MARDRENMAR-505137 format. One record per residue (C-alpha): residue number from 1; residue in three letters; x, y, z. Coordinates in steps of 0.5 Angstrom, whole numbers, plus 500, padded with zeros to 3 digits. Example, Ala and Ser with C-alpha at 12.3 -4.5 7.8 and 13.67 -1.06 7.14 Angstrom:
// MARDRENMAR-505137
SITE,num,residu,east,north,up
SITE,1,ala,525,491,516
SITE,2,ser,527,498,514
// end
This chain:
// MARDRENMAR-505137
SITE,num,residu,east,north,up
SITE,1,met,803,109,617
SITE,2,pro,799,115,617
SITE,3,val,793,110,620
SITE,4,leu,797,108,626
SITE,5,arg,798,116,628
SITE,6,cys,790,116,628
SITE,7,arg,789,110,632
SITE,8,pro,791,114,639
SITE,9,ala,786,120,637
SITE,10,ile,781,115,635
SITE,11,ala,782,111,641
SITE,12,met,782,117,646
SITE,13,thr,775,120,642
SITE,14,thr,772,113,643
SITE,15,ser,774,113,650
SITE,16,leu,771,120,652
SITE,17,ala,765,118,648
SITE,18,ala,764,112,652
SITE,19,leu,765,116,659
SITE,20,ala,760,121,657
SITE,21,leu,755,116,655
SITE,22,ser,757,112,662
SITE,23,leu,756,118,666
SITE,24,gly,749,120,662
SITE,25,leu,746,113,663
SITE,26,ala,749,113,671
SITE,27,his,745,120,671
SITE,28,ala,739,117,668
SITE,29,ile,739,111,673
SITE,30,ser,741,114,679
SITE,31,ser,742,122,679
SITE,32,asp,744,122,687
SITE,33,trp,751,119,687
SITE,34,val,753,123,681
SITE,35,gly,751,129,684
SITE,36,glu,754,127,691
SITE,37,leu,761,126,687
SITE,38,gly,760,133,684
SITE,39,leu,760,130,677
SITE,40,asp,753,133,675
SITE,41,val,754,138,670
SITE,42,trp,747,138,667
SITE,43,asn,744,142,673
SITE,44,leu,745,148,670
SITE,45,pro,739,152,673
SITE,46,glu,740,150,680
SITE,47,gln,747,153,679
SITE,48,thr,745,159,676
SITE,49,arg,740,160,682
SITE,50,ile,745,159,687
SITE,51,ile,750,164,683
SITE,52,asp,744,169,683
SITE,53,arg,742,168,690
SITE,54,glu,750,170,692
SITE,55,asn,750,176,687
SITE,56,ala,744,179,691
SITE,57,arg,747,177,698
SITE,58,tyr,753,181,695
SITE,59,glu,749,187,693
SITE,60,arg,746,187,700
SITE,61,leu,753,187,704
SITE,62,ala,756,192,699
SITE,63,ile,750,197,701
SITE,64,asp,751,195,709
SITE,65,gly,758,196,708
SITE,66,asp,757,203,705
SITE,67,cys,752,205,710
SITE,68,leu,757,203,716
SITE,69,arg,763,207,712
SITE,70,glu,758,213,712
SITE,71,gln,756,212,720
SITE,72,ile,764,211,721
SITE,73,ala,765,218,717
SITE,74,ala,759,222,721
SITE,75,ser,761,219,728
SITE,76,gly,769,222,726
SITE,77,glu,766,229,724
SITE,78,val,762,229,731
SITE,79,val,769,227,735
SITE,80,ala,773,232,731
SITE,81,gly,768,237,733
SITE,82,leu,769,235,740
SITE,83,thr,776,235,739
SITE,84,ala,776,242,736
SITE,85,gly,772,245,742
SITE,86,arg,766,246,736
SITE,87,ala,761,242,740
SITE,88,arg,759,240,747
SITE,89,leu,759,233,749
SITE,90,ala,751,232,751
SITE,91,thr,750,235,744
SITE,92,ala,755,230,741
SITE,93,ala,752,224,744
SITE,94,glu,745,226,741
SITE,95,glu,748,226,734
SITE,96,leu,752,220,735
SITE,97,glu,746,216,738
SITE,98,ala,742,219,731
SITE,99,ile,748,217,727
SITE,100,asn,749,210,730
SITE,101,arg,742,208,732
SITE,102,asp,741,202,727
SITE,103,arg,749,200,727
SITE,104,ala,748,193,729
SITE,105,gly,752,191,735
SITE,106,met,755,198,737
SITE,107,met,751,199,743
SITE,108,leu,752,192,746
SITE,109,val,760,193,745
SITE,110,leu,759,200,748
SITE,111,glu,755,197,754
SITE,112,tyr,761,192,755
SITE,113,asn,766,197,754
SITE,114,phe,763,202,759
SITE,115,pro,759,198,764
SITE,116,asp,759,204,769
SITE,117,ala,755,208,764
SITE,118,ser,748,207,765
SITE,119,thr,744,210,759
SITE,120,asp,746,210,751
SITE,121,gln,748,217,751
SITE,122,gln,753,216,757
SITE,123,arg,756,210,753
SITE,124,leu,756,214,747
SITE,125,ala,759,220,751
SITE,126,arg,764,216,754
SITE,127,trp,766,213,747
SITE,128,ala,767,220,744
SITE,129,ile,771,222,750
SITE,130,glu,776,216,749
SITE,131,glu,776,217,741
SITE,132,val,778,224,743
SITE,133,arg,783,221,748
SITE,134,arg,786,217,742
SITE,135,arg,786,222,737
SITE,136,leu,790,227,741
SITE,137,gln,795,221,744
SITE,138,asp,801,225,740
SITE,139,asp,800,231,744
SITE,140,pro,799,230,751
SITE,141,ser,798,237,754
SITE,142,arg,792,238,749
SITE,143,gln,790,231,750
SITE,144,ala,789,233,758
SITE,145,glu,786,240,757
SITE,146,val,781,237,752
SITE,147,val,779,231,756
SITE,148,glu,779,235,762
SITE,149,arg,774,239,759
SITE,150,leu,770,233,756
SITE,151,glu,770,230,763
SITE,152,gly,767,236,766
SITE,153,glu,761,236,761
SITE,154,phe,760,229,762
SITE,155,glu,759,230,770
SITE,156,thr,754,236,768
SITE,157,met,751,231,763
SITE,158,cys,750,226,768
SITE,159,gln,747,231,773
SITE,160,ala,742,234,769
SITE,161,asp,740,227,767
SITE,162,gly,739,226,775
SITE,163,arg,743,220,775
SITE,164,ala,749,218,778
SITE,165,thr,756,220,774
SITE,166,ala,759,214,771
SITE,167,arg,767,216,771
SITE,168,ser,771,213,766
SITE,169,arg,775,207,768
SITE,170,thr,780,209,762
SITE,171,ala,780,216,765
SITE,172,asp,786,214,769
SITE,173,pro,792,213,764
SITE,174,thr,794,207,768
SITE,175,ala,788,203,768
SITE,176,thr,788,197,764
SITE,177,pro,783,197,758
SITE,178,arg,778,192,756
SITE,179,pro,780,187,750
SITE,180,ala,779,190,743
SITE,181,thr,772,189,740
SITE,182,ala,770,187,733
SITE,183,ala,766,193,732
SITE,184,pro,769,198,727
SITE,185,gly,771,205,730
SITE,186,leu,771,203,737
SITE,187,pro,776,204,743
SITE,188,gly,781,199,743
SITE,189,glu,781,197,735
SITE,190,pro,786,199,730
SITE,191,his,784,205,726
// end
Protein backbone atom coordinates (compact mmCIF):
# COMPACT_ATOMS: atom_id res chain seq x y z
CA MET A 1 0.00 0.00 0.00
CA PRO A 2 2.76 2.52 0.58
CA VAL A 3 3.48 2.31 -3.13
CA LEU A 4 -0.03 3.54 -3.95
CA ARG A 5 0.42 6.66 -1.82
CA CYS A 6 3.53 7.65 -3.74
CA ARG A 7 1.95 7.29 -7.17
CA PRO A 8 0.01 10.60 -7.03
CA ALA A 9 3.19 12.44 -5.96
CA ILE A 10 5.20 10.77 -8.71
CA ALA A 11 2.46 11.55 -11.25
CA MET A 12 2.37 15.22 -10.16
CA THR A 13 6.15 15.56 -10.29
CA THR A 14 6.24 13.94 -13.72
CA SER A 15 3.43 16.20 -14.97
CA LEU A 16 5.19 19.35 -13.72
CA ALA A 17 8.47 18.26 -15.27
CA ALA A 18 6.70 17.55 -18.57
CA LEU A 19 4.98 20.96 -18.46
CA ALA A 20 8.26 22.76 -17.74
CA LEU A 21 10.01 20.83 -20.52
CA SER A 22 7.16 21.63 -22.93
CA LEU A 23 7.31 25.34 -22.13
CA GLY A 24 11.11 25.30 -22.46
CA LEU A 25 10.89 23.66 -25.88
CA ALA A 26 8.10 26.03 -26.96
CA HIS A 27 10.24 28.98 -25.92
CA ALA A 28 13.22 27.64 -27.83
CA ILE A 29 11.12 27.11 -30.96
CA SER A 30 9.01 30.29 -30.85
CA SER A 31 9.57 32.68 -27.97
CA ASP A 32 7.12 35.33 -29.26
CA TRP A 33 3.91 33.58 -28.30
CA VAL A 34 5.31 32.52 -24.92
CA GLY A 35 6.06 36.17 -24.16
CA GLU A 36 2.64 37.29 -25.40
CA LEU A 37 0.96 34.86 -23.00
CA GLY A 38 3.10 36.13 -20.11
CA LEU A 39 4.75 32.73 -19.66
CA ASP A 40 8.24 34.03 -20.39
CA VAL A 41 9.74 33.68 -16.94
CA TRP A 42 13.25 33.46 -18.39
CA ASN A 43 13.45 37.13 -19.43
CA LEU A 44 14.86 38.27 -16.11
CA PRO A 45 17.40 40.81 -17.53
CA GLU A 46 14.63 42.74 -19.33
CA GLN A 47 12.44 42.71 -16.23
CA THR A 48 15.38 43.95 -14.15
CA ARG A 49 15.90 46.85 -16.62
CA ILE A 50 12.21 47.76 -16.39
CA ILE A 51 12.37 47.76 -12.58
CA ASP A 52 15.52 49.91 -12.62
CA ARG A 53 13.91 52.37 -15.04
CA GLU A 54 10.77 52.63 -12.89
CA ASN A 55 12.84 53.11 -9.73
CA ALA A 56 14.72 55.98 -11.40
CA ARG A 57 11.40 57.49 -12.50
CA TYR A 58 10.07 57.20 -8.94
CA GLU A 59 13.17 58.99 -7.59
CA ARG A 60 12.72 61.84 -10.10
CA LEU A 61 9.04 62.17 -9.16
CA ALA A 62 9.93 62.19 -5.46
CA ILE A 63 12.43 65.01 -6.05
CA ASP A 64 9.85 66.94 -8.09
CA GLY A 65 7.30 66.41 -5.32
CA ASP A 66 9.72 67.72 -2.69
CA CYS A 67 10.42 70.79 -4.83
CA LEU A 68 6.70 71.42 -5.31
CA ARG A 69 6.04 71.16 -1.56
CA GLU A 70 8.85 73.66 -0.93
CA GLN A 71 7.37 76.08 -3.49
CA ILE A 72 3.91 75.79 -1.94
CA ALA A 73 5.31 76.35 1.57
CA ALA A 74 7.39 79.35 0.46
CA SER A 75 4.39 80.83 -1.38
CA GLY A 76 2.34 80.33 1.77
CA GLU A 77 4.89 82.27 3.81
CA VAL A 78 4.68 85.18 1.36
CA VAL A 79 0.88 85.16 1.60
CA ALA A 80 1.11 85.02 5.41
CA GLY A 81 3.28 88.16 5.29
CA LEU A 82 0.66 89.89 3.14
CA THR A 83 -2.12 88.82 5.46
CA ALA A 84 -0.27 90.13 8.52
CA GLY A 85 0.64 93.41 6.80
CA ARG A 86 4.39 92.69 6.87
CA ALA A 87 4.74 92.78 3.09
CA ARG A 88 3.65 94.96 0.19
CA LEU A 89 1.80 93.38 -2.71
CA ALA A 90 4.31 94.39 -5.41
CA THR A 91 7.19 92.91 -3.41
CA ALA A 92 5.17 89.78 -2.68
CA ALA A 93 4.38 89.34 -6.39
CA GLU A 94 8.11 89.58 -7.20
CA GLU A 95 8.90 86.99 -4.51
CA LEU A 96 6.14 84.70 -5.76
CA GLU A 97 7.49 84.98 -9.29
CA ALA A 98 10.98 83.99 -8.12
CA ILE A 99 9.65 81.10 -6.02
CA ASN A 100 7.37 79.69 -8.72
CA ARG A 101 9.40 80.53 -11.83
CA ASP A 102 9.90 76.87 -12.77
CA ARG A 103 6.62 75.54 -11.37
CA ALA A 104 5.15 73.62 -14.27
CA GLY A 105 1.82 74.94 -15.46
CA MET A 106 1.28 77.51 -12.73
CA MET A 107 1.35 80.57 -14.99
CA LEU A 108 -1.01 78.89 -17.46
CA VAL A 109 -3.48 78.22 -14.66
CA LEU A 110 -3.19 81.81 -13.41
CA GLU A 111 -3.68 83.09 -16.94
CA TYR A 112 -6.89 81.09 -17.11
CA ASN A 113 -8.09 82.13 -13.64
CA PHE A 114 -7.20 85.82 -14.03
CA PRO A 115 -7.71 86.73 -17.71
CA ASP A 116 -8.03 90.41 -16.83
CA ALA A 117 -4.43 90.57 -15.51
CA SER A 118 -1.97 91.44 -18.26
CA THR A 119 1.37 90.38 -16.72
CA ASP A 120 2.66 87.44 -14.70
CA GLN A 121 3.21 89.71 -11.70
CA GLN A 122 -0.36 90.97 -11.92
CA ARG A 123 -1.61 87.37 -12.08
CA LEU A 124 0.52 86.40 -9.08
CA ALA A 125 -0.72 89.49 -7.21
CA ARG A 126 -4.30 88.47 -8.02
CA TRP A 127 -3.59 84.93 -6.82
CA ALA A 128 -2.11 86.29 -3.59
CA ILE A 129 -5.16 88.51 -2.97
CA GLU A 130 -7.49 85.55 -3.54
CA GLU A 131 -5.40 83.38 -1.24
CA VAL A 132 -5.57 86.06 1.48
CA ARG A 133 -9.33 86.25 0.91
CA ARG A 134 -9.60 82.48 1.34
CA ARG A 135 -7.45 82.42 4.47
CA LEU A 136 -9.52 85.14 6.12
CA GLN A 137 -12.94 83.81 5.15
CA ASP A 138 -13.75 83.05 8.80
CA ASP A 139 -13.07 86.68 9.81
CA PRO A 140 -15.14 88.80 7.37
CA SER A 141 -14.29 92.19 8.89
CA ARG A 142 -10.54 91.52 8.81
CA GLN A 143 -10.90 90.00 5.36
CA ALA A 144 -12.60 93.15 4.06
CA GLU A 145 -9.92 95.37 5.61
CA VAL A 146 -6.93 93.39 4.33
CA VAL A 147 -8.37 92.76 0.86
CA GLU A 148 -9.25 96.45 0.48
CA ARG A 149 -5.64 97.37 1.35
CA LEU A 150 -4.32 94.82 -1.15
CA GLU A 151 -6.72 95.96 -3.89
CA GLY A 152 -5.42 99.52 -3.39
CA GLU A 153 -1.85 98.27 -3.65
CA PHE A 154 -2.80 96.35 -6.77
CA GLU A 155 -4.18 99.52 -8.37
CA THR A 156 -0.97 101.36 -7.48
CA MET A 157 1.14 98.48 -8.78
CA CYS A 158 -0.70 98.52 -12.12
CA GLN A 159 -0.45 102.32 -12.44
CA ALA A 160 3.27 102.19 -11.67
CA ASP A 161 3.67 99.68 -14.50
CA GLY A 162 1.89 102.12 -16.81
CA ARG A 163 -0.74 99.50 -17.52
CA ALA A 164 -4.46 99.60 -17.12
CA THR A 165 -5.61 98.14 -13.86
CA ALA A 166 -7.17 94.74 -13.84
CA ARG A 167 -9.94 94.55 -11.26
CA SER A 168 -10.38 91.12 -9.79
CA ARG A 169 -13.37 89.27 -11.17
CA THR A 170 -13.71 87.71 -7.72
CA ALA A 171 -13.45 91.02 -5.84
CA ASP A 172 -17.25 90.96 -5.95
CA PRO A 173 -18.29 88.32 -3.38
CA THR A 174 -21.36 87.51 -5.51
CA ALA A 175 -19.23 86.74 -8.58
CA THR A 176 -19.10 83.12 -9.67
CA PRO A 177 -15.52 81.83 -9.55
CA ARG A 178 -14.08 79.67 -12.30
CA PRO A 179 -13.98 75.91 -11.73
CA ALA A 180 -11.18 74.47 -9.62
CA THR A 181 -7.89 73.83 -11.39
CA ALA A 182 -5.36 71.06 -11.12
CA ALA A 183 -2.50 73.24 -9.92
CA PRO A 184 -1.89 72.77 -6.17
CA GLY A 185 -2.33 75.76 -3.95
CA LEU A 186 -4.39 77.83 -6.37
CA PRO A 187 -7.76 79.45 -5.73
CA GLY A 188 -10.64 77.06 -6.12
CA GLU A 189 -8.66 74.06 -4.99
CA PRO A 190 -9.28 72.43 -1.63
CA HIS A 191 -6.45 73.05 0.79
